[in-house]
KOLTORZA-42286 format. One record per residue: residue in one letter; chain; y, z, x of N, C-alpha, C in turn. Coordinates in Angstrom, 1 decimal. Layout:
N
{resn A	chain A	npy Y	npz Z	npx X	capy Y	capz Z	capx X	cpy Y	cpz Z	cpx X}
...
//
This chain:
186
{resn M	chain A	npy 13.0	npz -5.0	npx -21.2	capy 12.0	capz -4.5	capx -20.3	cpy 12.5	cpz -3.2	cpx -19.8}
{resn F	chain A	npy 11.5	npz -2.2	npx -19.8	capy 11.8	capz -0.9	capx -19.3	cpy 10.9	cpz -0.7	cpx -18.1}
{resn I	chain A	npy 11.6	npz -0.4	npx -16.9	capy 10.8	capz -0.1	capx -15.7	cpy 10.9	cpz 1.3	cpx -15.3}
{resn Q	chain A	npy 9.8	npz 2.0	npx -15.3	capy 9.8	capz 3.4	capx -14.9	cpy 9.8	cpz 3.5	cpx -13.4}
{resn T	chain A	npy 10.3	npz 4.6	npx -12.9	capy 10.3	capz 4.9	capx -11.4	cpy 9.6	cpz 6.2	cpx -11.2}
{resn E	chain A	npy 9.0	npz 6.3	npx -10.1	capy 8.3	capz 7.6	capx -9.7	cpy 8.6	cpz 7.8	cpx -8.2}
{resn T	chain A	npy 8.9	npz 9.1	npx -7.9	capy 9.0	capz 9.4	capx -6.5	cpy 7.6	cpz 9.4	cpx -5.8}
{resn T	chain A	npy 7.6	npz 9.3	npx -4.5	capy 6.3	capz 9.3	capx -3.8	cpy 6.5	cpz 10.4	cpx -2.7}
{resn P	chain A	npy 5.4	npz 10.8	npx -2.1	capy 5.5	capz 11.8	capx -1.0	cpy 6.4	cpz 11.3	cpx 0.1}
{resn N	chain A	npy 6.6	npz 10.0	npx 0.2	capy 7.5	capz 9.5	capx 1.3	cpy 8.9	cpz 9.4	cpx 0.7}
{resn P	chain A	npy 9.8	npz 10.2	npx 1.2	capy 11.2	capz 10.1	capx 0.7	cpy 11.9	cpz 8.8	cpx 0.8}
{resn A	chain A	npy 11.4	npz 7.9	npx 1.7	capy 12.1	capz 6.6	capx 1.9	cpy 11.5	cpz 5.6	cpx 0.9}
{resn T	chain A	npy 10.5	npz 6.0	npx 0.1	capy 9.8	capz 5.0	capx -0.8	cpy 9.8	cpz 5.5	cpx -2.2}
{resn L	chain A	npy 10.1	npz 4.5	npx -3.1	capy 10.0	capz 4.7	capx -4.6	cpy 9.0	cpz 3.8	cpx -5.2}
{resn K	chain A	npy 8.3	npz 4.3	npx -6.2	capy 7.3	capz 3.5	capx -6.9	cpy 8.0	cpz 3.0	cpx -8.2}
{resn F	chain A	npy 7.9	npz 1.7	npx -8.5	capy 8.5	capz 1.1	capx -9.7	cpy 7.3	cpz 0.6	cpx -10.6}
{resn L	chain A	npy 7.3	npz 1.0	npx -11.8	capy 6.2	capz 0.6	capx -12.8	cpy 6.9	cpz -0.3	cpx -13.9}
{resn P	chain A	npy 6.7	npz -1.6	npx -13.8	capy 7.3	capz -2.5	capx -14.8	cpy 6.6	cpz -2.5	cpx -16.1}
{resn G	chain A	npy 5.5	npz -1.9	npx -16.3	capy 4.8	capz -1.9	capx -17.6	cpy 4.1	cpz -3.2	cpx -17.8}
{resn E	chain A	npy 4.0	npz -4.0	npx -16.8	capy 3.2	capz -5.3	capx -16.8	cpy 2.4	cpz -5.4	cpx -15.6}
{resn S	chain A	npy 1.4	npz -6.3	npx -15.6	capy 0.6	capz -6.5	capx -14.4	cpy 1.4	cpz -7.2	cpx -13.3}
{resn V	chain A	npy 1.3	npz -6.6	npx -12.1	capy 2.1	capz -7.2	capx -11.0	cpy 1.1	cpz -8.1	cpx -10.2}
{resn L	chain A	npy -0.1	npz -7.6	npx -9.8	capy -1.1	capz -8.5	capx -9.2	cpy -2.4	cpz -8.3	cpx -10.1}
{resn G	chain A	npy -3.1	npz -9.4	npx -10.3	capy -4.3	capz -9.4	capx -11.0	cpy -5.3	cpz -8.5	cpx -10.4}
{resn S	chain A	npy -5.4	npz -8.5	npx -9.0	capy -6.3	capz -7.7	capx -8.3	cpy -5.8	cpz -7.5	cpx -6.9}
{resn G	chain A	npy -6.3	npz -6.5	npx -6.2	capy -5.9	capz -6.3	capx -4.8	cpy -4.5	cpz -5.7	cpx -4.7}
{resn T	chain A	npy -4.0	npz -5.8	npx -3.4	capy -2.7	capz -5.3	capx -3.1	cpy -2.1	cpz -6.3	cpx -2.1}
{resn A	chain A	npy -0.8	npz -6.3	npx -1.9	capy -0.1	capz -7.1	capx -1.0	cpy 1.0	cpz -6.3	cpx -0.3}
{resn D	chain A	npy 1.0	npz -6.2	npx 1.0	capy 1.9	capz -5.4	capx 1.8	cpy 2.8	cpz -6.3	cpx 2.6}
{resn F	chain A	npy 4.1	npz -6.1	npx 2.4	capy 5.2	capz -6.9	capx 3.0	cpy 6.1	cpz -5.9	cpx 3.8}
{resn P	chain A	npy 5.7	npz -5.5	npx 5.0	capy 6.4	capz -4.5	capx 5.8	cpy 7.8	cpz -5.0	cpx 6.4}
{resn A	chain A	npy 8.1	npz -6.3	npx 6.2	capy 9.3	capz -6.9	capx 6.7	cpy 9.6	cpz -8.1	cpx 5.8}
{resn P	chain A	npy 10.9	npz -8.5	npx 5.7	capy 11.3	capz -9.7	capx 4.9	cpy 10.5	cpz -11.0	cpx 5.2}
{resn E	chain A	npy 10.2	npz -11.2	npx 6.5	capy 9.5	capz -12.4	capx 6.9	cpy 8.1	cpz -12.4	cpx 6.3}
{resn A	chain A	npy 7.5	npz -11.3	npx 6.2	capy 6.1	capz -11.2	capx 5.6	cpy 6.1	cpz -11.6	cpx 4.1}
{resn G	chain A	npy 7.2	npz -11.4	npx 3.5	capy 7.3	capz -11.7	capx 2.0	cpy 7.6	cpz -13.1	cpx 1.6}
{resn E	chain A	npy 7.6	npz -14.0	npx 2.5	capy 8.0	capz -15.4	capx 2.2	cpy 7.2	cpz -16.0	cpx 1.1}
{resn K	chain A	npy 5.9	npz -15.7	npx 1.0	capy 5.0	capz -16.3	capx -0.1	cpy 5.1	cpz -15.5	cpx -1.4}
{resn S	chain A	npy 6.0	npz -14.5	npx -1.5	capy 6.1	capz -13.8	capx -2.7	cpy 7.5	cpz -13.9	cpx -3.3}
{resn P	chain A	npy 7.7	npz -14.6	npx -4.4	capy 9.0	capz -14.6	capx -5.1	cpy 9.5	cpz -13.2	cpx -5.4}
{resn L	chain A	npy 8.6	npz -12.3	npx -5.8	capy 9.0	capz -10.9	capx -6.1	cpy 9.5	cpz -10.2	cpx -4.9}
{resn A	chain A	npy 8.8	npz -10.3	npx -3.8	capy 9.2	capz -9.6	capx -2.6	cpy 10.5	cpz -10.2	cpx -2.1}
{resn R	chain A	npy 10.7	npz -11.5	npx -2.2	capy 11.9	capz -12.1	capx -1.7	cpy 13.1	cpz -11.6	cpx -2.5}
{resn R	chain A	npy 13.0	npz -11.5	npx -3.8	capy 14.1	capz -10.9	capx -4.6	cpy 14.4	cpz -9.5	cpx -4.2}
{resn I	chain A	npy 13.4	npz -8.7	npx -4.0	capy 13.6	capz -7.3	capx -3.6	cpy 14.2	cpz -7.2	cpx -2.2}
{resn F	chain A	npy 13.7	npz -8.0	npx -1.3	capy 14.3	capz -7.9	capx 0.1	cpy 15.7	cpz -8.4	cpx 0.1}
{resn A	chain A	npy 16.2	npz -9.2	npx -0.9	capy 17.6	capz -9.6	capx -0.9	cpy 18.5	cpz -8.4	cpx -1.2}
{resn V	chain A	npy 18.0	npz -7.3	npx -1.6	capy 18.8	capz -6.1	capx -1.8	cpy 19.0	cpz -5.5	cpx -0.4}
{resn D	chain A	npy 20.3	npz -5.3	npx 0.0	capy 20.6	capz -4.7	capx 1.3	cpy 20.1	cpz -3.3	cpx 1.4}
{resn G	chain A	npy 19.3	npz -3.0	npx 2.4	capy 18.8	capz -1.7	capx 2.7	cpy 17.3	cpz -1.6	cpx 2.4}
{resn V	chain A	npy 16.7	npz -2.6	npx 1.8	capy 15.2	capz -2.6	capx 1.6	cpy 14.5	cpz -3.1	cpx 2.9}
{resn T	chain A	npy 13.5	npz -2.3	npx 3.3	capy 12.8	capz -2.6	capx 4.5	cpy 11.3	cpz -2.9	cpx 4.3}
{resn G	chain A	npy 10.8	npz -2.6	npx 3.1	capy 9.4	capz -2.9	capx 2.9	cpy 9.1	cpz -3.0	cpx 1.4}
{resn V	chain A	npy 8.1	npz -3.9	npx 1.0	capy 7.7	capz -4.0	capx -0.4	cpy 6.2	cpz -4.1	cpx -0.4}
{resn F	chain A	npy 5.6	npz -3.3	npx -1.3	capy 4.2	capz -3.3	capx -1.5	cpy 3.8	cpz -3.5	cpx -2.9}
{resn L	chain A	npy 2.9	npz -4.4	npx -3.2	capy 2.6	capz -4.8	capx -4.6	cpy 1.2	cpz -4.3	cpx -4.9}
{resn G	chain A	npy 1.0	npz -3.6	npx -6.0	capy -0.3	capz -3.1	capx -6.5	cpy -0.6	cpz -3.8	cpx -7.8}
{resn R	chain A	npy -1.6	npz -3.4	npx -8.5	capy -2.0	capz -4.1	capx -9.7	cpy -0.9	cpz -3.9	cpx -10.8}
{resn D	chain A	npy -0.3	npz -2.7	npx -10.9	capy 0.7	capz -2.5	capx -11.9	cpy 1.9	cpz -1.8	cpx -11.4}
{resn F	chain A	npy 2.1	npz -1.9	npx -10.1	capy 3.3	capz -1.2	capx -9.6	cpy 3.9	cpz -2.0	cpx -8.4}
{resn V	chain A	npy 5.1	npz -1.7	npx -8.1	capy 5.8	capz -2.2	capx -6.9	cpy 6.4	cpz -1.0	cpx -6.1}
{resn T	chain A	npy 6.0	npz -0.9	npx -4.9	capy 6.6	capz 0.2	capx -4.0	cpy 7.6	cpz -0.4	cpx -3.1}
{resn V	chain A	npy 8.8	npz 0.3	npx -3.1	capy 9.9	capz -0.3	capx -2.2	cpy 10.3	cpz 0.8	cpx -1.2}
{resn T	chain A	npy 10.4	npz 0.4	npx 0.0	capy 10.8	capz 1.3	capx 1.1	cpy 12.2	cpz 0.9	cpx 1.5}
{resn K	chain A	npy 13.1	npz 2.0	npx 1.7	capy 14.5	capz 1.7	capx 2.1	cpy 14.7	cpz 2.2	cpx 3.6}
{resn A	chain A	npy 15.8	npz 1.6	npx 4.1	capy 16.2	capz 2.1	capx 5.4	cpy 16.8	cpz 3.5	cpx 5.3}
{resn E	chain A	npy 16.7	npz 4.2	npx 6.4	capy 17.1	capz 5.6	capx 6.4	cpy 18.6	cpz 5.8	cpx 6.1}
{resn T	chain A	npy 19.4	npz 4.9	npx 6.5	capy 20.9	capz 5.0	capx 6.3	cpy 21.3	cpz 4.7	cpx 4.9}
{resn F	chain A	npy 20.4	npz 4.3	npx 4.0	capy 20.8	capz 4.0	capx 2.6	cpy 20.3	cpz 5.1	cpx 1.6}
{resn A	chain A	npy 21.0	npz 5.2	npx 0.5	capy 20.6	capz 6.3	capx -0.5	cpy 20.0	cpz 5.6	cpx -1.7}
{resn W	chain A	npy 19.0	npz 6.2	npx -2.3	capy 18.4	capz 5.6	capx -3.5	cpy 19.4	cpz 5.5	cpx -4.6}
{resn D	chain A	npy 20.3	npz 6.4	npx -4.7	capy 21.3	capz 6.4	capx -5.8	cpy 22.1	cpz 5.0	cpx -5.8}
{resn H	chain A	npy 22.2	npz 4.4	npx -4.6	capy 22.9	capz 3.1	capx -4.5	cpy 22.0	cpz 1.9	cpx -4.6}
{resn L	chain A	npy 20.8	npz 2.1	npx -4.1	capy 19.8	capz 1.0	capx -4.1	cpy 19.0	cpz 0.8	cpx -5.4}
{resn K	chain A	npy 18.7	npz 1.9	npx -6.0	capy 17.8	capz 1.8	capx -7.2	cpy 18.2	cpz 0.8	cpx -8.2}
{resn P	chain A	npy 19.5	npz 0.8	npx -8.7	capy 19.9	capz -0.1	capx -9.7	cpy 19.7	cpz -1.6	cpx -9.3}
{resn S	chain A	npy 20.0	npz -1.9	npx -8.0	capy 19.8	capz -3.3	capx -7.5	cpy 18.3	cpz -3.7	cpx -7.5}
{resn V	chain A	npy 17.5	npz -2.7	npx -7.1	capy 16.0	capz -3.0	capx -7.0	cpy 15.5	cpz -3.2	cpx -8.4}
{resn L	chain A	npy 15.9	npz -2.3	npx -9.3	capy 15.5	capz -2.5	capx -10.7	cpy 15.9	cpz -3.9	cpx -11.3}
{resn G	chain A	npy 17.1	npz -4.3	npx -11.0	capy 17.6	capz -5.6	capx -11.4	cpy 16.8	cpz -6.7	cpx -10.8}
{resn A	chain A	npy 16.4	npz -6.6	npx -9.5	capy 15.6	capz -7.7	capx -8.9	cpy 14.3	cpz -7.8	cpx -9.5}
{resn I	chain A	npy 13.6	npz -6.6	npx -9.8	capy 12.3	capz -6.6	capx -10.4	cpy 12.4	cpz -7.2	cpx -11.8}
{resn M	chain A	npy 13.4	npz -6.8	npx -12.6	capy 13.6	capz -7.3	capx -13.9	cpy 13.8	cpz -8.9	cpx -13.9}
{resn E	chain A	npy 14.7	npz -9.3	npx -13.0	capy 14.9	capz -10.8	capx -12.9	cpy 13.6	cpz -11.5	cpx -12.6}
{resn H	chain A	npy 12.8	npz -11.0	npx -11.7	capy 11.6	capz -11.6	capx -11.4	cpy 10.7	cpz -11.8	cpx -12.6}
{resn F	chain A	npy 10.5	npz -10.7	npx -13.4	capy 9.6	capz -10.8	capx -14.5	cpy 10.1	cpz -11.7	cpx -15.6}
{resn Q	chain A	npy 11.4	npz -11.7	npx -15.8	capy 12.0	capz -12.6	capx -16.7	cpy 12.0	cpz -14.1	cpx -16.3}
{resn S	chain A	npy 11.8	npz -14.3	npx -15.0	capy 11.8	capz -15.7	capx -14.5	cpy 10.4	cpz -16.4	cpx -14.8}
{resn G	chain A	npy 9.4	npz -15.6	npx -15.0	capy 8.0	capz -16.1	capx -15.2	cpy 7.3	cpz -16.5	cpx -13.9}
{resn A	chain A	npy 8.0	npz -16.4	npx -12.8	capy 7.4	capz -16.8	capx -11.5	cpy 6.2	cpz -15.8	cpx -11.2}
{resn P	chain A	npy 5.2	npz -16.3	npx -10.4	capy 4.1	capz -15.4	capx -10.0	cpy 4.6	cpz -14.4	cpx -8.9}
{resn A	chain A	npy 3.9	npz -13.3	npx -8.8	capy 4.3	capz -12.3	capx -7.8	cpy 4.0	cpz -12.9	cpx -6.4}
{resn I	chain A	npy 3.0	npz -13.7	npx -6.3	capy 2.7	capz -14.4	capx -5.0	cpy 2.3	cpz -15.8	cpx -5.2}
{resn E	chain A	npy 2.9	npz -16.7	npx -4.4	capy 2.6	capz -18.1	capx -4.5	cpy 1.4	cpz -18.5	cpx -3.7}
{resn G	chain A	npy 0.5	npz -19.4	npx -4.2	capy -0.6	capz -19.8	capx -3.5	cpy -1.8	cpz -18.8	cpx -3.7}
{resn D	chain A	npy -2.6	npz -18.6	npx -2.6	capy -3.8	capz -17.7	capx -2.7	cpy -3.4	cpz -16.3	cpx -3.0}
{resn A	chain A	npy -4.2	npz -15.7	npx -3.9	capy -4.0	capz -14.2	capx -4.2	cpy -4.5	cpz -13.4	cpx -3.0}
{resn P	chain A	npy -4.1	npz -12.2	npx -2.9	capy -4.6	capz -11.4	capx -1.8	cpy -6.1	cpz -11.0	cpx -2.0}
{resn E	chain A	npy -6.7	npz -10.7	npx -0.9	capy -8.1	capz -10.2	capx -1.0	cpy -8.2	cpz -9.0	cpx -1.9}
{resn S	chain A	npy -9.2	npz -8.9	npx -2.7	capy -9.3	capz -7.7	capx -3.6	cpy -9.7	cpz -6.4	cpx -2.9}
{resn A	chain A	npy -10.4	npz -6.5	npx -1.8	capy -10.8	capz -5.2	capx -1.2	cpy -9.8	cpz -4.8	cpx -0.2}
{resn G	chain A	npy -9.2	npz -5.8	npx 0.6	capy -8.2	capz -5.4	capx 1.6	cpy -8.8	cpz -4.9	cpx 2.9}
{resn H	chain A	npy -10.1	npz -4.6	npx 2.9	capy -10.7	capz -4.1	capx 4.1	cpy -11.0	cpz -5.2	cpx 5.1}
{resn A	chain A	npy -11.0	npz -4.8	npx 6.4	capy -11.4	capz -5.7	capx 7.5	cpy -12.9	cpz -6.0	cpx 7.4}
{resn D	chain A	npy -13.3	npz -7.2	npx 7.7	capy -14.7	capz -7.5	capx 7.7	cpy -15.3	cpz -6.9	cpx 9.0}
{resn H	chain A	npy -16.6	npz -6.5	npx 8.9	capy -17.3	capz -6.0	capx 10.1	cpy -18.8	cpz -6.2	cpx 9.9}
{resn D	chain A	npy -19.4	npz -6.8	npx 10.9	capy -20.8	capz -6.8	capx 10.9	cpy -21.3	cpz -6.5	cpx 12.3}
{resn G	chain A	npy -22.4	npz -5.9	npx 12.4	capy -22.9	capz -5.5	capx 13.7	cpy -23.8	cpz -4.3	cpx 13.5}
{resn P	chain A	npy -24.0	npz -3.5	npx 14.6	capy -25.0	capz -2.4	capx 14.6	cpy -24.6	cpz -1.3	cpx 13.6}
{resn D	chain A	npy -23.3	npz -1.1	npx 13.3	capy -22.9	capz 0.0	capx 12.5	cpy -22.6	cpz -0.5	cpx 11.0}
{resn S	chain A	npy -23.1	npz -1.6	npx 10.6	capy -22.8	capz -2.2	capx 9.3	cpy -23.2	cpz -1.2	cpx 8.1}
{resn E	chain A	npy -24.3	npz -0.5	npx 8.2	capy -24.7	capz 0.4	capx 7.2	cpy -23.6	cpz 1.6	cpx 7.0}
{resn I	chain A	npy -23.2	npz 2.1	npx 8.1	capy -22.2	capz 3.2	capx 8.1	cpy -20.9	cpz 2.6	cpx 7.6}
{resn I	chain A	npy -20.5	npz 1.4	npx 7.9	capy -19.3	capz 0.9	capx 7.5	cpy -19.3	cpz 0.6	cpx 6.0}
{resn V	chain A	npy -20.4	npz 0.2	npx 5.4	capy -20.6	capz 0.0	capx 4.0	cpy -20.3	cpz 1.4	cpx 3.3}
{resn Q	chain A	npy -20.8	npz 2.5	npx 3.8	capy -20.6	capz 3.8	capx 3.3	cpy -19.2	cpz 4.2	cpx 3.3}
{resn I	chain A	npy -18.5	npz 3.9	npx 4.5	capy -17.1	capz 4.3	capx 4.7	cpy -16.3	cpz 3.5	cpx 3.6}
{resn K	chain A	npy -16.5	npz 2.2	npx 3.5	capy -15.7	capz 1.4	capx 2.5	cpy -15.9	cpz 1.9	cpx 1.1}
{resn E	chain A	npy -17.2	npz 2.2	npx 0.8	capy -17.5	capz 2.7	capx -0.6	cpy -16.7	cpz 4.0	cpx -0.9}
{resn L	chain A	npy -16.7	npz 5.0	npx 0.1	capy -16.0	capz 6.2	capx -0.1	cpy -14.5	cpz 6.0	cpx -0.2}
{resn L	chain A	npy -14.0	npz 5.1	npx 0.6	capy -12.5	capz 4.7	capx 0.5	cpy -12.2	cpz 4.2	cpx -0.8}
{resn D	chain A	npy -13.0	npz 3.2	npx -1.3	capy -12.8	capz 2.6	capx -2.6	cpy -12.9	cpz 3.5	cpx -3.8}
{resn T	chain A	npy -13.8	npz 4.4	npx -3.8	capy -14.1	capz 5.3	capx -4.9	cpy -13.3	cpz 6.6	cpx -4.9}
{resn R	chain A	npy -13.0	npz 7.1	npx -3.7	capy -12.4	capz 8.4	capx -3.7	cpy -11.0	cpz 8.5	cpx -3.1}
{resn V	chain A	npy -10.7	npz 7.6	npx -2.2	capy -9.4	capz 7.6	capx -1.5	cpy -8.4	cpz 6.7	cpx -2.1}
{resn R	chain A	npy -8.7	npz 5.4	npx -2.2	capy -7.7	capz 4.4	capx -2.6	cpy -7.1	cpz 4.7	cpx -4.0}
{resn P	chain A	npy -7.9	npz 5.1	npx -5.0	capy -7.3	capz 5.4	capx -6.3	cpy -6.3	cpz 6.5	cpx -6.2}
{resn A	chain A	npy -6.5	npz 7.5	npx -5.4	capy -5.6	capz 8.6	capx -5.3	cpy -4.3	cpz 8.2	cpx -4.6}
{resn V	chain A	npy -4.4	npz 7.4	npx -3.5	capy -3.2	capz 7.0	capx -2.8	cpy -2.4	cpz 5.9	cpx -3.6}
{resn A	chain A	npy -3.1	npz 5.2	npx -4.5	capy -2.4	capz 4.2	capx -5.3	cpy -1.5	cpz 5.0	cpx -6.3}
{resn Q	chain A	npy -1.9	npz 6.2	npx -6.7	capy -1.1	capz 7.0	capx -7.6	cpy 0.3	cpz 7.3	cpx -6.9}
{resn D	chain A	npy 0.2	npz 7.4	npx -5.6	capy 1.5	capz 7.7	capx -4.8	cpy 2.2	cpz 6.4	cpx -4.3}
{resn G	chain A	npy 1.7	npz 5.2	npx -4.8	capy 2.4	capz 4.0	capx -4.4	cpy 1.9	cpz 3.4	cpx -3.1}
{resn G	chain A	npy 0.7	npz 3.7	npx -2.7	capy 0.3	capz 3.1	capx -1.4	cpy -1.1	cpz 2.7	cpx -1.4}
{resn D	chain A	npy -1.7	npz 2.4	npx -0.3	capy -3.0	capz 2.0	capx -0.1	cpy -3.5	cpz 2.3	cpx 1.3}
{resn I	chain A	npy -4.8	npz 2.5	npx 1.5	capy -5.4	capz 2.7	capx 2.8	cpy -6.6	cpz 1.9	cpx 2.9}
{resn T	chain A	npy -6.7	npz 1.0	npx 3.9	capy -7.8	capz 0.1	capx 4.0	cpy -8.5	cpz 0.3	cpx 5.4}
{resn F	chain A	npy -9.8	npz 0.0	npx 5.4	capy -10.6	capz 0.1	capx 6.6	cpy -10.2	cpz -1.0	cpx 7.6}
{resn H	chain A	npy -10.0	npz -0.6	npx 8.8	capy -9.7	capz -1.6	capx 9.9	cpy -10.8	cpz -1.7	cpx 10.9}
{resn G	chain A	npy -11.5	npz -0.6	npx 11.2	capy -12.6	capz -0.7	capx 12.2	cpy -13.3	cpz 0.7	cpx 12.4}
{resn F	chain A	npy -14.5	npz 0.6	npx 13.1	capy -15.3	capz 1.8	capx 13.4	cpy -15.8	cpz 1.6	cpx 14.8}
{resn D	chain A	npy -15.5	npz 2.6	npx 15.6	capy -16.0	capz 2.4	capx 17.0	cpy -16.3	cpz 3.8	cpx 17.6}
{resn R	chain A	npy -17.6	npz 4.0	npx 17.9	capy -18.1	capz 5.3	capx 18.5	cpy -17.7	cpz 6.5	cpx 17.8}
{resn G	chain A	npy -17.8	npz 6.5	npx 16.5	capy -17.5	capz 7.7	capx 15.6	cpy -16.1	cpz 7.7	cpx 15.1}
{resn V	chain A	npy -15.2	npz 6.8	npx 15.6	capy -13.8	capz 6.9	capx 15.1	cpy -13.6	cpz 5.8	cpx 14.1}
{resn V	chain A	npy -13.0	npz 6.2	npx 12.9	capy -12.7	capz 5.3	capx 11.9	cpy -11.2	cpz 4.9	cpx 12.0}
{resn Y	chain A	npy -10.9	npz 3.7	npx 12.0	capy -9.5	capz 3.2	capx 12.1	cpy -9.1	cpz 2.7	cpx 10.7}
{resn L	chain A	npy -8.0	npz 3.3	npx 10.2	capy -7.5	capz 2.9	capx 8.8	cpy -6.1	cpz 2.4	cpx 8.9}
{resn H	chain A	npy -5.8	npz 1.5	npx 8.0	capy -4.4	capz 0.9	capx 7.9	cpy -3.7	cpz 1.5	cpx 6.7}
{resn M	chain A	npy -2.6	npz 2.1	npx 6.9	capy -1.8	capz 2.7	capx 5.8	cpy -0.7	cpz 1.7	cpx 5.3}
{resn Q	chain A	npy -0.6	npz 1.5	npx 4.0	capy 0.3	capz 0.6	capx 3.5	cpy 1.2	cpz 1.2	cpx 2.4}
{resn G	chain A	npy 2.3	npz 0.5	npx 2.1	capy 3.1	capz 1.0	capx 1.0	cpy 3.7	cpz 2.3	cpx 1.3}
{resn A	chain A	npy 3.7	npz 3.2	npx 0.3	capy 4.3	capz 4.5	capx 0.5	cpy 3.6	cpz 5.3	cpx 1.6}
{resn C	chain A	npy 2.3	npz 5.0	npx 1.9	capy 1.6	capz 5.7	capx 2.9	cpy 2.1	cpz 5.4	cpx 4.3}
{resn A	chain A	npy 2.6	npz 4.2	npx 4.5	capy 3.1	capz 3.9	capx 5.8	cpy 4.4	cpz 4.6	cpx 6.1}
{resn G	chain A	npy 4.4	npz 5.4	npx 7.2	capy 5.6	capz 6.1	capx 7.6	cpy 5.8	cpz 7.4	cpx 6.8}
{resn C	chain A	npy 4.9	npz 7.8	npx 5.9	capy 5.1	capz 9.0	capx 5.1	cpy 4.9	cpz 10.2	cpx 6.0}
{resn P	chain A	npy 5.8	npz 11.2	npx 5.8	capy 5.6	capz 12.4	capx 6.7	cpy 4.3	cpz 13.1	cpx 6.5}
{resn S	chain A	npy 3.7	npz 13.0	npx 5.3	capy 2.5	capz 13.7	capx 5.0	cpy 1.2	cpz 12.9	cpx 5.3}
{resn S	chain A	npy 1.4	npz 11.7	npx 5.9	capy 0.3	capz 10.8	capx 6.1	cpy -0.7	cpz 11.3	cpx 7.1}
{resn T	chain A	npy -0.2	npz 12.0	npx 8.1	capy -1.1	capz 12.5	capx 9.1	cpy -2.0	cpz 13.6	cpx 8.5}
{resn L	chain A	npy -1.4	npz 14.4	npx 7.7	capy -2.1	capz 15.5	capx 7.0	cpy -3.2	cpz 14.9	cpx 6.1}
{resn T	chain A	npy -2.8	npz 13.8	npx 5.3	capy -3.7	capz 13.2	capx 4.4	cpy -4.9	cpz 12.6	cpx 5.2}
{resn L	chain A	npy -4.6	npz 12.0	npx 6.3	capy -5.7	capz 11.4	capx 7.2	cpy -6.6	cpz 12.5	cpx 7.7}
{resn K	chain A	npy -6.0	npz 13.5	npx 8.3	capy -6.8	capz 14.5	capx 9.0	cpy -7.5	cpz 15.5	cpx 8.1}
{resn M	chain A	npy -6.8	npz 16.0	npx 7.2	capy -7.3	capz 17.1	capx 6.3	cpy -8.1	cpz 16.5	cpx 5.1}
{resn G	chain A	npy -7.6	npz 15.4	npx 4.7	capy -8.3	capz 14.8	capx 3.5	cpy -9.4	cpz 13.8	cpx 3.8}
{resn I	chain A	npy -8.9	npz 12.6	npx 4.3	capy -9.9	capz 11.5	capx 4.5	cpy -10.9	cpz 11.8	cpx 5.6}
{resn E	chain A	npy -10.5	npz 12.4	npx 6.7	capy -11.4	capz 12.7	capx 7.8	cpy -12.4	cpz 13.7	cpx 7.3}
{resn N	chain A	npy -12.0	npz 14.8	npx 6.6	capy -13.0	capz 15.8	capx 6.2	cpy -14.0	cpz 15.2	cpx 5.2}
{resn L	chain A	npy -13.5	npz 14.3	npx 4.3	capy -14.3	capz 13.6	capx 3.3	cpy -15.4	cpz 12.8	cpx 4.0}
{resn L	chain A	npy -14.9	npz 11.9	npx 4.9	capy -15.9	capz 11.0	capx 5.5	cpy -16.9	cpz 11.8	cpx 6.4}
{resn R	chain A	npy -16.4	npz 12.8	npx 7.1	capy -17.3	capz 13.6	capx 8.0	cpy -18.4	cpz 14.3	cpx 7.1}
{resn H	chain A	npy -18.0	npz 14.8	npx 5.9	capy -18.9	capz 15.5	capx 5.0	cpy -20.0	cpz 14.5	cpx 4.6}
{resn Y	chain A	npy -19.7	npz 13.3	npx 4.2	capy -20.7	capz 12.4	capx 3.7	cpy -21.4	cpz 11.5	cpx 4.8}
{resn I	chain A	npy -20.7	npz 11.3	npx 5.9	capy -21.2	capz 10.4	capx 6.9	cpy -21.2	cpz 11.2	cpx 8.3}
{resn P	chain A	npy -22.3	npz 11.8	npx 8.7	capy -22.3	capz 12.6	capx 9.9	cpy -21.9	cpz 11.8	cpx 11.2}
{resn E	chain A	npy -22.0	npz 10.5	npx 11.2	capy -21.6	capz 9.7	capx 12.3	cpy -20.1	cpz 9.6	cpx 12.6}
{resn V	chain A	npy -19.4	npz 9.9	npx 11.5	capy -17.9	capz 9.9	capx 11.6	cpy -17.4	cpz 11.2	cpx 12.4}
{resn I	chain A	npy -16.7	npz 11.0	npx 13.4	capy -16.2	capz 12.1	capx 14.2	cpy -14.7	cpz 12.3	cpx 14.0}
{resn E	chain A	npy -13.9	npz 11.2	npx 13.8	capy -12.5	capz 11.3	capx 13.7	cpy -12.0	cpz 10.1	cpx 12.9}
{resn V	chain A	npy -10.8	npz 10.2	npx 12.3	capy -10.1	capz 9.1	capx 11.6	cpy -8.7	cpz 9.0	cpx 12.3}
{resn R	chain A	npy -8.3	npz 7.7	npx 12.6	capy -7.1	capz 7.4	capx 13.2	cpy -6.4	cpz 6.3	cpx 12.5}
{resn P	chain A	npy -5.0	npz 6.4	npx 12.4	capy -4.3	capz 5.3	capx 11.8	cpy -4.0	cpz 4.2	cpx 12.8}
{resn I	chain A	npy -3.9	npz 3.0	npx 12.3	capy -3.5	capz 1.8	capx 13.1	cpy -2.1	cpz 1.4	cpx 12.6}
{resn A	chain A	npy -1.3	npz 0.8	npx 13.5	capy 0.0	capz 0.3	capx 13.1	cpy -0.1	cpz -1.1	cpx 12.4}
//
């Protein structure tokens, strides 16, 4: 098995491409070891000292490291953990698969606007950020402000504020006049 790696805009995060399907659909974000209990793959990766986050996409795994660790030392162990997982035949996630959309549900007076926001995120934003090993999902809309959840390489990325403000906010404001601002949620 040959696993490719790619850098991401976030220096604390690397994207690993095993050349096989990781998740059939959707994404799964494990920002801490406790969150990864249902994922045999995440548990193996979190067993590597220095790993602080694991994000699973359709065909990639994004791993975030602690600031005090260097990729030169972590990368071989992470590659080994991913390889062991795929050789074991275990599923990436035990039990129910993650939601395919990943967006928060919302119904109410702004439901038409929210449908447009989700559509733009799904068609224009999410494919681009997946290339960088992350995901951005809709969390809420209140009085012109769109709240988004950044995951994987996007969470904690130094350029995430620029991506939100200059990229996503401008895109949404262009197509949806009701949108005034975009803000991240933790």
